[in-house]
C-alpha positions as CSV (number, residue, x, y, z in Angstrom):
1,M,110.4,138.9,102.3
2,E,107.3,136.9,102.9
3,R,107.3,133.7,101.2
4,L,104.6,133.4,98.4
5,T,102.6,130.2,97.8
6,A,102.1,128.7,94.3
7,S,98.5,129.5,94.6
8,T,99.2,133.3,94.4
9,A,101.5,133.0,91.3
10,P,99.9,133.6,87.8
11,S,98.7,130.4,86.3
12,G,101.7,128.5,84.6
13,E,104.2,130.2,86.6
14,S,106.2,129.1,89.7
15,V,107.6,130.8,92.8
16,D,110.9,130.3,94.3
17,S,112.2,130.2,97.9
18,V,112.4,134.2,98.0
19,G,109.1,134.9,96.1
20,E,110.6,135.7,92.7
21,P,108.5,134.3,89.7
22,S,110.5,131.6,87.7
23,T,109.8,129.9,84.3
24,A,112.1,126.9,84.8
25,I,109.3,124.7,84.6
26,T,107.6,123.9,81.3
27,S,104.8,121.6,80.4
28,G,106.8,118.5,79.7
29,R,105.0,115.1,79.1
30,P,102.2,113.2,80.8
31,W,104.1,110.0,80.6
32,P,105.7,108.1,82.3
33,M,104.3,108.6,85.7
34,G,106.3,109.8,88.5
35,A,109.7,111.7,88.2
36,H,112.1,110.6,85.5
37,C,115.3,112.2,84.4
38,D,116.3,113.2,80.9
39,A,119.2,115.2,79.4
40,D,117.8,118.4,80.2
41,G,116.1,118.0,83.6
42,V,113.4,116.0,85.4
43,N,109.9,115.3,84.0
44,F,107.0,115.0,86.6
45,A,103.6,113.3,85.9
46,V,100.9,113.0,88.6
47,F,97.3,111.6,88.3
48,S,94.5,113.1,89.6
49,A,90.9,113.3,88.0
50,N,89.5,115.7,90.6
51,A,92.1,118.2,91.4
52,Q,92.1,121.7,90.2
53,A,95.8,122.2,90.3
54,I,99.0,120.3,91.5
55,D,102.1,122.1,93.1
56,L,105.5,120.5,92.9
57,C,107.4,121.5,96.0
58,V,111.2,121.2,96.0
59,F,113.1,120.6,99.3
60,D,116.7,120.8,100.3
61,P,118.7,117.5,100.3
62,S,117.6,116.6,103.8
63,G,114.0,117.1,103.0
64,T,113.5,119.6,106.0
65,R,113.3,123.0,104.2
66,E,111.1,123.9,101.0
67,V,113.3,125.9,98.6
68,A,110.9,126.3,95.6
69,R,107.4,125.6,94.7
70,H,106.1,125.1,90.9
71,R,102.6,124.7,89.6
72,L,102.6,121.9,87.2
73,P,101.7,123.7,84.1
74,G,100.6,120.7,81.8
75,H,97.3,118.9,82.2
76,T,96.5,115.9,79.7
77,N,93.9,113.1,80.4
78,D,93.7,113.7,84.2
79,V,97.7,113.7,84.4
80,W,99.3,116.9,85.7
81,H,102.7,117.2,84.3
82,G,105.7,119.6,84.2
83,H,109.5,119.3,83.2
84,L,111.9,121.1,85.7
85,A,114.8,122.3,83.5
86,G,118.4,121.7,85.1
87,A,117.1,119.4,87.7
88,G,118.4,115.7,88.1
89,A,118.8,112.7,90.3
90,G,118.8,113.5,94.0
91,L,116.2,116.2,93.9
92,V,113.8,116.0,96.8
93,Y,110.2,116.7,96.4
94,G,106.6,116.6,97.5
95,L,103.2,117.4,96.1
96,R,100.2,119.7,96.9
97,A,96.9,119.1,95.5
98,H,94.3,121.8,95.2
99,G,90.6,121.1,94.8
100,P,87.3,120.9,97.0
101,W,87.2,120.0,100.5
102,R,83.9,118.0,100.1
103,P,84.0,114.7,102.2
104,D,80.3,114.2,101.4
105,K,81.3,113.9,97.8
106,G,84.4,111.9,98.4
107,H,86.8,114.9,97.9
108,R,89.4,115.7,100.7
109,F,91.9,118.1,99.0
110,N,93.8,120.1,101.4
111,P,96.9,122.0,100.1
112,T,98.3,122.5,103.3
113,K,99.3,118.9,103.4
114,L,102.4,117.7,101.5
115,L,101.9,114.6,99.6
116,L,104.2,111.7,98.7
117,D,104.3,110.8,94.9
118,P,102.6,107.4,94.4
119,Y,105.4,106.6,92.2
120,A,108.3,107.6,94.4
121,R,111.2,105.0,94.0
122,E,113.1,106.6,97.0
123,I,111.3,108.0,100.1
124,V,113.0,110.5,102.4
125,G,112.4,110.8,106.1
126,R,110.5,108.7,108.6
127,H,106.8,108.9,109.3
128,V,106.2,110.3,112.7
129,W,102.5,110.3,114.0
130,A,101.4,114.0,114.6
131,D,98.0,115.7,114.2
132,E,99.2,117.9,111.3
133,H,99.3,114.8,109.1
134,F,95.6,114.5,109.1
135,A,93.5,116.4,106.5
136,A,90.6,117.0,109.0
137,D,90.8,118.5,112.5
138,R,90.7,115.5,114.7
139,A,88.5,117.2,117.2
140,H,86.2,118.4,114.6
141,P,86.2,115.8,111.7
142,R,84.1,117.9,109.3
143,Q,86.6,120.8,109.4
144,M,89.7,121.1,107.4
145,D,93.0,121.0,109.3
146,T,95.1,124.0,107.9
147,R,98.4,123.1,109.7
148,D,101.3,122.7,107.2
149,N,103.1,119.3,107.5
150,A,105.7,119.8,105.3
151,A,108.6,119.8,107.7
152,S,107.9,116.3,108.8
153,A,105.9,114.9,105.8
154,L,107.6,112.2,103.8
155,K,109.0,113.2,100.6
156,A,110.4,111.5,97.4
157,R,113.8,111.7,95.9
158,V,114.3,111.5,92.0
159,V,116.5,108.5,91.1
160,A,118.3,107.6,88.1
161,D,120.3,104.5,88.9
162,A,121.4,101.6,86.8
163,Y,122.8,98.2,88.2
164,D,125.0,95.8,86.7
165,W,123.2,92.6,86.8
166,G,126.1,90.8,85.0
167,D,125.0,87.3,83.8
168,D,121.8,87.3,86.1
169,R,119.1,84.9,84.7
170,P,115.8,84.1,86.3
171,P,115.8,80.4,87.3
172,A,112.4,80.1,85.6
173,T,111.5,77.0,87.5
174,A,108.5,75.2,86.3
175,W,105.5,75.2,88.5
176,A,105.7,71.3,88.7
177,D,109.1,71.6,90.2
178,T,108.6,74.4,92.6
179,V,108.9,74.3,96.2
180,L,108.0,77.6,97.9
181,Y,109.6,78.9,101.2
182,E,107.6,81.7,102.8
183,L,110.0,83.9,105.0
184,H,110.3,87.4,106.5
185,V,113.5,89.1,105.5
186,K,114.4,90.2,109.0
187,G,113.1,87.2,110.9
188,F,114.9,84.7,108.7
189,S,118.6,85.9,109.4
190,K,118.4,88.2,112.5
191,R,119.8,85.5,114.8
192,N,121.8,83.3,112.4
193,P,125.4,83.2,113.7
194,G,126.6,82.3,110.3
195,V,125.8,85.7,109.0
196,P,127.9,88.7,109.8
197,E,126.1,90.6,112.7
198,A,125.8,93.8,111.0
199,L,124.0,92.2,107.9
200,R,121.4,90.1,110.1
201,G,118.0,90.7,109.4
202,T,118.6,92.6,106.1
203,Y,118.4,92.0,102.3
204,A,122.1,91.4,102.5
205,G,121.6,89.0,105.3
206,L,119.1,86.9,103.2
207,G,121.6,86.9,100.3
208,H,124.6,86.0,102.4
209,P,126.1,82.6,101.6
210,A,125.0,81.2,105.1
211,S,121.4,81.9,104.3
212,I,121.7,80.5,100.7
213,A,123.4,77.4,102.1
214,H,120.5,76.5,104.3
215,L,117.9,77.1,101.4
216,R,120.1,74.9,99.2
217,R,120.4,72.2,101.7
218,L,116.6,72.0,102.1
219,G,116.0,72.0,98.3
220,V,113.5,74.9,98.1
221,T,113.3,76.6,94.7
222,A,111.7,80.0,95.6
223,V,111.5,82.3,98.6
224,S,108.2,83.9,99.1
225,L,109.1,87.2,100.9
226,L,106.6,88.8,103.2
227,P,106.0,92.5,102.2
228,V,109.0,94.5,101.3
229,H,107.3,97.5,99.9
230,Y,107.9,100.8,101.9
231,R,105.2,100.8,104.8
232,I,104.5,102.7,107.9
233,D,103.4,101.5,111.4
234,E,99.6,102.1,112.4
235,E,99.4,104.8,115.0
236,R,97.7,102.4,117.6
237,L,100.8,100.1,117.3
238,V,103.2,102.9,117.8
239,R,101.4,104.1,120.8
240,M,101.8,100.5,122.3
241,G,105.5,100.4,121.5
242,L,104.7,97.8,118.8
243,T,105.3,97.7,114.9
244,N,103.8,96.4,111.8
245,Y,106.4,93.9,111.5
246,W,105.0,91.7,108.7
247,G,104.6,94.8,106.6
248,Y,101.1,94.7,105.3
249,N,100.6,98.5,105.5
250,T,102.1,99.8,102.2
251,L,102.5,103.4,101.4
252,G,105.3,103.3,98.6
253,F,104.8,100.6,95.8
254,F,107.9,101.3,94.2
255,A,110.4,101.7,97.1
256,P,111.9,99.0,99.2
257,E,111.4,99.1,102.8
258,P,114.4,100.8,104.4
259,R,114.3,98.9,107.7
260,L,115.0,95.8,105.9
261,G,118.4,97.3,104.6
262,H,121.9,97.2,105.7
263,T,122.0,100.9,104.6
264,P,118.5,102.1,105.4
265,D,119.4,105.8,104.8
266,D,121.0,105.6,101.5
267,G,118.3,104.7,99.0
268,G,120.6,104.0,96.1
269,A,122.6,101.5,98.2
270,L,119.3,100.1,99.5
271,R,118.1,99.3,96.0
272,D,121.5,97.8,95.1
273,E,121.4,95.8,98.3
274,F,118.2,94.3,97.3
275,R,119.4,93.5,93.7
276,A,122.5,92.0,94.9
277,M,120.2,89.7,97.1
278,V,118.1,88.8,94.2
279,R,121.3,88.1,92.0
280,A,122.8,85.8,94.7
281,L,119.5,83.9,95.1
282,H,119.2,83.5,91.4
283,G,122.8,82.3,91.3
284,A,122.0,79.5,93.6
285,G,118.7,78.7,91.5
286,I,116.4,80.2,93.8
287,E,113.4,82.4,92.7
288,V,112.2,85.4,94.5
289,I,108.5,86.0,95.0
290,L,107.2,89.2,96.5
291,D,104.0,89.2,98.7
292,V,102.2,92.4,97.5
293,V,99.5,94.4,99.1
294,F,97.6,96.2,96.5
295,N,94.2,95.9,98.3
296,H,94.5,98.8,100.7
297,T,96.9,101.5,101.5
298,A,98.5,102.7,104.9
299,E,96.1,105.8,104.9
300,G,93.3,103.9,106.8
301,D,89.6,105.0,106.9
302,A,88.1,108.5,107.2
303,S,89.9,108.9,110.6
304,G,93.3,108.0,109.0
305,P,96.1,110.3,107.8
306,M,96.6,112.1,104.5
307,L,99.9,111.0,103.3
308,S,99.4,110.4,99.4
309,F,96.5,109.0,97.5
310,K,93.8,110.7,99.8
311,G,95.1,114.0,99.1
312,L,95.7,113.6,95.2
313,D,92.4,112.1,94.5
314,N,90.5,110.2,97.3
315,A,87.6,109.7,95.1
316,S,89.6,107.8,92.3
317,Y,92.0,105.9,94.5
318,Y,89.7,104.3,96.9
319,R,86.3,102.5,96.8
320,L,83.7,104.7,98.5
321,P,80.2,103.9,99.4
322,P,77.7,105.3,96.7
323,Q,75.5,106.5,99.3
324,A,78.1,107.7,102.0
325,R,81.0,108.8,100.1
326,H,82.5,110.4,103.4
327,G,83.4,106.9,104.3
328,Y,85.2,103.9,102.8
329,E,84.3,100.5,101.5
330,N,86.3,98.2,103.9
331,D,86.5,94.9,102.1
332,T,90.2,94.6,103.5
333,G,89.5,95.0,107.2
334,C,92.3,97.6,107.1
335,G,90.1,100.8,106.7
336,N,90.1,101.3,103.0
337,T,90.0,99.5,99.7
338,V,92.0,100.4,96.6
339,D,89.7,100.9,93.6
340,L,91.1,99.0,90.5
341,R,88.0,99.8,88.5
342,H,89.7,103.1,87.7
343,P,92.1,103.0,84.8
344,R,94.8,105.0,86.4
345,V,94.7,103.1,89.6
346,L,95.0,99.9,87.7
347,Q,97.9,101.6,85.7
348,L,99.7,102.2,89.1
349,V,99.4,98.6,90.1
350,M,100.6,97.4,86.6
351,D,103.5,99.9,86.5
352,S,104.6,98.7,90.2
353,L,104.5,94.9,89.1
354,R,106.5,95.8,85.8
355,Y,109.1,97.8,87.8
356,W,109.9,95.1,90.3
357,V,110.4,92.6,87.6
358,A,112.2,94.6,85.1
359,E,114.3,96.7,87.3
360,M,114.6,94.5,90.5
361,H,114.5,91.1,88.7
362,V,111.9,89.5,90.9
363,D,110.1,86.3,89.7
364,G,106.7,86.6,90.7
365,Y,104.1,87.8,93.2
366,R,101.8,86.6,96.0
367,F,98.7,88.9,96.0
368,D,97.3,89.5,99.4
369,L,93.6,89.5,99.6
370,A,93.4,89.0,95.9
371,P,89.7,89.2,95.2
372,I,90.0,92.9,95.8
373,L,91.9,92.9,92.5
374,G,89.1,91.5,90.6
375,R,86.3,93.2,92.1
376,G,83.9,95.3,89.8
377,D,80.5,96.9,90.3
378,E,79.0,93.3,90.7
379,G,81.5,91.6,92.7
380,F,84.5,89.4,91.8
381,S,85.1,88.2,88.2
382,R,88.0,86.3,86.9
383,R,87.4,88.4,83.8
384,A,88.0,91.7,85.7
385,A,90.4,94.2,84.0
386,F,93.2,93.5,86.2
387,F,93.5,89.9,85.3
388,A,93.2,90.8,81.6
389,A,96.0,93.4,82.0
390,V,98.2,91.0,83.5
391,A,97.6,88.2,81.0
392,Q,98.7,90.2,77.9
393,D,101.6,91.9,79.6
394,P,104.9,90.9,77.9
395,V,106.9,91.6,81.1
396,L,104.6,89.8,83.5
397,A,104.0,86.9,81.2
398,P,106.8,84.8,82.5
399,V,106.4,85.3,86.1
400,K,104.5,83.4,88.8
401,L,101.2,84.7,90.0
402,I,99.8,83.4,93.3
403,A,96.6,84.6,94.9
404,E,95.5,84.7,98.4
405,P,92.1,83.9,97.2
406,W,89.9,85.5,99.7
407,D,89.0,89.0,101.3
408,L,86.5,90.3,103.8
409,G,84.0,91.7,101.3
410,P,80.6,90.2,100.1
411,G,81.4,87.0,98.2
412,G,85.1,87.4,99.2
413,Y,85.9,83.7,99.4
414,Q,87.1,82.7,95.9
415,V,89.3,79.7,96.3
416,G,89.4,77.9,92.8
417,E,87.9,80.8,91.2
418,F,91.0,82.6,89.8
419,P,92.1,82.6,86.1
420,N,93.8,79.6,84.7
421,G,97.6,80.1,85.2
422,W,97.2,81.5,88.6
423,A,98.2,79.5,91.7
424,E,96.3,79.9,94.8
425,W,96.8,79.5,98.4
426,N,94.6,76.4,99.1
427,D,93.3,76.7,102.8
428,K,90.9,73.7,102.2
429,F,94.3,71.7,102.1
430,R,95.4,73.4,105.2
431,D,92.2,72.6,107.2
432,D,91.5,69.2,106.0
433,V,95.2,67.9,106.5
434,R,95.2,69.5,109.9
435,S,91.9,67.8,110.8
436,F,93.1,64.4,109.7
437,W,96.4,64.3,111.4
438,L,95.4,66.3,114.4
439,R,92.4,64.2,115.4
440,H,89.7,66.6,114.6
441,P,86.6,65.4,112.7
442,S,87.6,64.3,109.2
443,T,87.4,61.6,106.8
444,R,89.7,59.6,104.4
445,G,87.7,61.0,101.4
446,A,88.4,64.7,102.5
447,F,92.1,64.1,103.1
448,A,92.4,62.0,99.8
449,Q,90.8,65.0,97.8
450,R,93.4,67.3,99.2
451,L,96.2,65.0,98.7
452,C,95.5,65.0,95.0
453,A,95.4,68.7,94.2
454,S,91.9,69.4,95.4
455,S,90.5,68.1,92.1
456,D,87.0,69.4,93.3
457,L,88.3,72.9,93.0
458,Y,90.5,72.9,90.0
459,Q,90.0,70.0,87.6
460,A,86.7,71.0,86.2
461,R,88.1,74.2,84.7
462,A,91.0,72.3,83.3
463,R,93.3,74.2,85.7
464,S,96.8,72.6,86.4
465,P,97.2,70.5,89.7
466,A,100.2,72.7,90.3
467,E,97.8,75.8,90.9
468,S,96.9,74.7,94.2
469,V,99.5,75.9,96.6
470,N,99.4,73.3,99.5
471,Y,100.3,74.4,103.0
472,V,99.5,73.5,106.4
473,V,101.3,76.5,108.0
474,S,101.9,80.1,106.8
475,H,103.1,83.3,108.4
476,D,99.4,83.7,109.5
477,G,98.8,81.5,112.3
478,F,100.5,79.2,114.5
479,T,104.1,77.8,113.6
480,L,104.3,74.1,112.9
481,R,105.7,73.5,116.3
482,D,103.0,75.5,118.0
483,L,100.4,73.8,116.0
484,V,101.0,70.6,117.8
485,S,101.9,72.2,121.0
486,Y,98.8,74.6,121.9
487,R,95.0,74.3,121.7
488,E,94.3,77.8,122.2
489,R,96.0,81.1,120.9
490,H,98.0,83.0,123.4
491,N,98.1,86.5,121.9
492,L,97.9,88.9,125.0
493,A,101.3,90.4,124.1
494,N,99.4,91.9,121.0
495,G,97.5,94.3,123.0
496,E,94.0,93.2,122.0
497,D,92.9,91.2,125.0
498,N,93.7,87.8,123.1
499,R,90.7,88.5,120.7
500,D,92.9,89.0,117.7
501,G,94.1,86.0,115.5
502,T,91.8,83.1,114.6
503,A,90.2,81.0,117.3
504,N,89.8,78.2,114.8
505,N,93.3,76.6,114.6
506,L,92.4,72.8,114.2
507,S,95.5,72.4,116.4
508,F,96.4,69.7,118.9
509,N,98.7,69.9,122.1
510,A,99.2,66.3,122.6
511,G,97.8,66.6,126.1
512,V,99.9,69.5,127.5
513,E,99.3,73.3,126.7
514,G,102.6,74.7,125.6
515,A,106.2,73.6,126.4
516,S,106.6,70.2,128.2
517,D,109.1,68.1,129.8
518,D,107.1,64.8,129.1
519,S,109.2,62.5,126.7
520,A,106.0,60.9,125.3
521,V,104.3,64.2,124.8
522,N,107.3,65.6,122.8
523,A,107.8,62.4,120.8
524,L,104.3,62.7,119.7
525,R,104.8,66.3,118.7
526,R,107.7,65.6,116.8
527,R,106.0,62.8,114.9
528,L,103.2,64.8,114.1
529,Q,105.4,67.6,112.6
530,R,107.1,65.2,110.4
531,T,103.9,63.7,109.1
532,L,102.4,67.2,108.3
533,L,105.6,68.1,106.5
534,A,105.7,65.1,104.5
535,T,102.1,65.5,103.6
536,T,102.7,69.0,102.5
537,L,105.6,68.2,100.3
538,L,104.7,65.2,98.8
539,A,101.0,65.8,97.9
540,Q,100.1,66.9,94.4
541,G,100.2,70.5,93.8
542,T,102.8,73.0,94.7
543,P,104.1,72.8,98.2
544,M,104.8,75.8,100.6
545,L,106.8,75.8,103.7
546,C,106.8,78.5,106.3
547,A,110.4,79.5,107.3
548,G,111.4,78.1,110.7
549,D,109.1,75.1,110.6
550,E,111.8,72.7,109.6
551,L,113.8,74.1,112.5
552,G,111.2,73.7,115.2
553,H,110.5,77.6,115.5
554,S,108.1,78.5,118.2
555,Q,106.3,81.7,118.8
556,G,105.0,80.8,122.2
557,G,101.5,80.0,121.1
558,N,101.0,83.6,119.4
559,N,99.1,82.8,116.3
560,N,99.0,86.6,115.0
561,P,102.4,88.0,116.0
562,Y,102.2,90.6,113.1
563,C,103.2,93.4,115.6
564,H,106.3,92.0,117.2
565,D,109.7,92.8,115.8
566,S,111.3,90.5,118.4
567,P,112.8,87.3,119.4
568,T,109.2,86.0,119.2
569,T,109.1,86.1,115.6
570,W,113.0,85.8,114.8
571,I,114.0,82.4,114.0
572,D,116.4,81.0,116.9
573,W,119.0,79.0,114.9
574,S,120.9,78.3,118.1
575,T,118.1,75.9,119.2
576,A,117.4,74.6,115.6
577,D,116.2,71.0,115.3
578,A,119.1,69.6,113.0
579,D,117.2,66.2,112.6
580,L,113.8,67.8,111.4
581,A,115.8,69.9,109.1
582,A,117.4,66.8,107.7
583,Y,114.1,65.2,107.6
584,T,112.7,68.0,105.5
585,A,115.4,68.1,103.2
586,R,115.0,64.3,102.6
587,V,111.4,64.7,101.9
588,I,111.8,67.4,99.3
589,L,114.7,65.4,97.6
590,L,112.2,62.2,97.5
591,R,109.6,64.6,95.9
592,R,112.2,65.5,93.3
593,A,113.7,62.3,92.7
594,A,110.5,60.1,92.7
595,Q,107.9,62.5,91.8
596,P,105.1,60.7,93.7
597,F,102.3,62.7,92.0
598,A,102.7,63.9,88.4
599,N,101.4,67.4,87.4
600,R,98.3,65.8,85.5
601,W,95.1,64.8,86.9
602,Y,94.5,61.0,87.8
603,S,91.4,59.2,86.8
604,G,91.8,56.0,88.9
605,L,90.7,53.9,85.8
606,T,92.9,51.3,84.1
607,D,94.8,51.6,80.7
608,P,94.5,49.0,78.0
609,L,96.8,46.8,79.8
610,G,94.7,46.9,83.0
611,L,97.1,49.1,85.0
612,H,95.5,51.7,87.2
613,D,97.2,55.2,87.6
614,L,95.8,55.6,91.0
615,T,94.4,53.2,93.5
616,W,93.2,53.9,96.9
617,L,93.6,51.0,99.6
618,T,92.4,50.2,102.9
619,G,94.5,48.5,105.6
620,A,93.5,45.2,104.5
621,G,94.7,45.8,101.1
622,Q,91.4,46.2,99.4
623,P,90.2,48.8,97.2
624,L,88.7,52.0,99.3
625,R,85.1,52.4,98.1
626,G,81.7,53.7,99.0
627,D,80.7,54.5,102.7
628,A,84.3,53.6,103.7
629,W,85.5,57.0,102.3
630,R,83.0,58.7,104.7
631,D,83.8,56.7,107.8
632,P,84.8,59.1,110.6
633,D,86.5,56.7,112.7
634,E,89.1,55.3,110.2
635,R,92.3,57.0,109.4
636,V,94.4,54.3,107.7
637,L,94.9,54.2,104.1
638,G,97.1,53.6,101.2
639,C,97.8,55.2,97.8
640,L,99.3,53.1,95.0
641,I,100.5,55.5,92.4
642,G,101.1,53.8,89.0
643,Q,102.9,54.8,86.0
644,P,101.0,53.4,83.1
645,G,102.9,53.5,79.9
646,S,106.0,54.4,81.6
647,A,109.1,52.3,82.9
648,A,108.9,54.2,86.2
649,A,108.2,52.0,89.2
650,P,105.0,52.5,91.2
651,L,105.0,54.1,94.4
652,L,102.9,53.3,97.6
653,M,102.1,55.8,100.1
654,L,100.9,54.5,103.5
655,I,99.1,56.5,106.0
656,N,98.1,56.0,109.7
657,A,96.8,59.1,111.2
658,S,95.1,57.1,114.1
659,A,96.3,56.8,117.7
660,E,97.1,53.1,117.5
661,D,99.7,51.0,115.7
662,R,98.2,49.2,112.7
663,A,99.3,46.7,110.0
664,F,98.9,47.1,106.2
665,L,98.7,44.4,103.8
666,L,101.0,45.2,101.0
667,P,100.3,44.7,97.3
668,A,102.1,42.1,95.3
669,G,105.7,42.6,94.6
670,V,108.9,43.5,96.4
671,W,109.0,46.8,98.1
672,E,111.4,49.0,99.8
673,V,111.0,51.9,102.0
674,L,112.2,55.2,100.8
675,L,110.7,57.5,103.7
676,D,109.6,56.7,107.2
677,S,108.2,59.5,109.1
678,T,108.8,57.8,112.4
679,H,112.5,57.9,112.0
680,P,113.8,61.5,113.1
681,K,115.5,61.8,109.8
682,G,113.1,60.1,107.7
683,L,115.3,57.1,106.8
684,G,113.8,53.9,105.9
685,S,115.5,50.4,106.3
686,W,112.7,47.9,105.5
687,Q,112.5,45.8,102.3
688,G,110.6,42.8,101.6
689,Q,107.9,40.8,99.9
690,G,104.4,42.1,99.3
691,E,101.3,40.3,100.2
692,V,102.3,40.4,103.8
693,P,101.3,42.8,106.7
694,L,103.6,45.5,107.1
695,P,103.5,47.1,110.7
696,L,102.4,50.7,110.4
697,P,102.9,52.6,113.6
698,S,100.5,55.2,115.0
699,T,101.1,58.8,113.4
700,S,103.2,57.7,110.4
701,L,103.4,58.2,106.7
702,L,105.6,55.9,104.7
703,I,106.6,56.0,101.0
704,L,107.6,52.6,99.4
705,A,108.9,51.8,96.0
706,A,109.2,48.7,93.9
707,A,112.6,47.3,94.9
708,G,115.3,48.0,92.1
709,A,113.5,51.0,91.0
710,G,116.8,53.0,91.2
711,I,115.5,55.7,93.5
712,R,118.4,57.0,95.4
713,L,118.1,59.6,98.0
């Protein structure tokens, strides 16, 4: 018998696999969104403000054969809903949306395309690029493509799982005590011989004792994971044999990426593997921060595929130019921009954030291209609905929120402009610190400003110094070793003629481009790595390391290896620089033990006893004033950090970023060196009387404390 389609059945009825009407589906409820089991079956709720009907298509367990199709009979406040009696966890399904094909009006409904539920917590299948996944005929873009893509389209599987969290508790580390460690789940453990081979490069590999032991030795308090939401690879990359390794191409905001799992084809086991990783990290006192991409989706621009959001309600999910609604606003550089002005789109984002906190126990988020989240009709606003929603949400109130405070749209650079309580990646710290140490135009004033939590950005609005996330290296750009080994990017392997990735690296190669066998060149590079690490980790604010920088990881000068799932991006533990790792751990221990800068703003003034909370000094031991701050040729300075009203001993930071050895006249007192960046492991051995010149080698950072202060490392 010829199979009927749901559109031929009477309104409110369903059609099964042999064409017989069925009344198994009833109206159900419009909330919660997605598919949820109850005692009698499964309730489905799907948002679309512009669809005329939504079909629920049920598949066999493999997801290859459609066995029934049901028209969702309920329609409440733009939510289509239905309850399927007798159904349960394990049911595989997709959606078809009926409505106008009017790209000129922003509507791209095409019921021949099976669509993924935006709330899918488990996704069945693997995306394979084929013409039938495009709503429009690729040869004639104005015409609808009528080929059915159900056989190969991604589907959702209904889940109803519980996890025994035991005594798991979030570490709840205070911002003032936080040290972030940005990593890629696969790249971190893929080549670690201490992790069983079968687990390397997976969630289980990150949660393995060998991985956690390294994190604990370093002393980091939180891992910031590159995206772990379900993603697909762009068609262009697939054709070149590459992949979106970093993961910034999300399709499923509730499902973990299966390629990062030890059991990628078992969704329940995959979720449990992720949860076990979180629980193991929590047990070691380490928080888990997710890098999330709510600014765009994997569906791309008008020439991209129709996989989910486009087909369900293109005009609601995406920002469309008012005068050209056939296209997309592209404030992300990725083809489309998610429209959080719409309440249901905002709801999707909020539901995803709550899900990963409540069900997966993550401790916070880093938001990619975060100004998108606050863009209204008039541009970015810290009073936007998204920020208000997060601020009042009881589930999200305790978690850490970190913004990447720029996007590619008009007025997209918003460093310092996010709401109080949010932390921000501070690229001004990155650029000014690189410039100062790596011999680019710079001044002591610019460097000191960044060393003290960029008070020019955060103090006026009474934001905490900890809200400045200080970094010199992130996943996006050169590794630390490459930063001091290459002047130019070497990105030919990315397939874009070396045009991708930034050309403004503020790097320094010590006179030789790339690897060198010159001992003097390599010694200088090692010194520079140590001074950059110490500056990042000891500056006021929240420090962030990029995984592998403490081990000497190199990417061969590629500063944009987002598309390489290969030894280029995997940390090579066999060549790890053990001294550099020990040095990094010592600096983090020093930060924790001595607290060089408190999480409060310094005034530079004296207290009633005449004691300064912060004093900047020249190499001659004199206060740094006036034009001396702006001298482009002088890169020696000291910072005397006092503790007025406290029994704590003052600390002295000495910096020589010049190419020559210098001397520094110490303040009065008896001093001892706690950290010496010229030593491979940072060990200090000098102790002596002040008011005498202390030799300060080229490219060095020293931390001294008053002798007898009791600081032990």
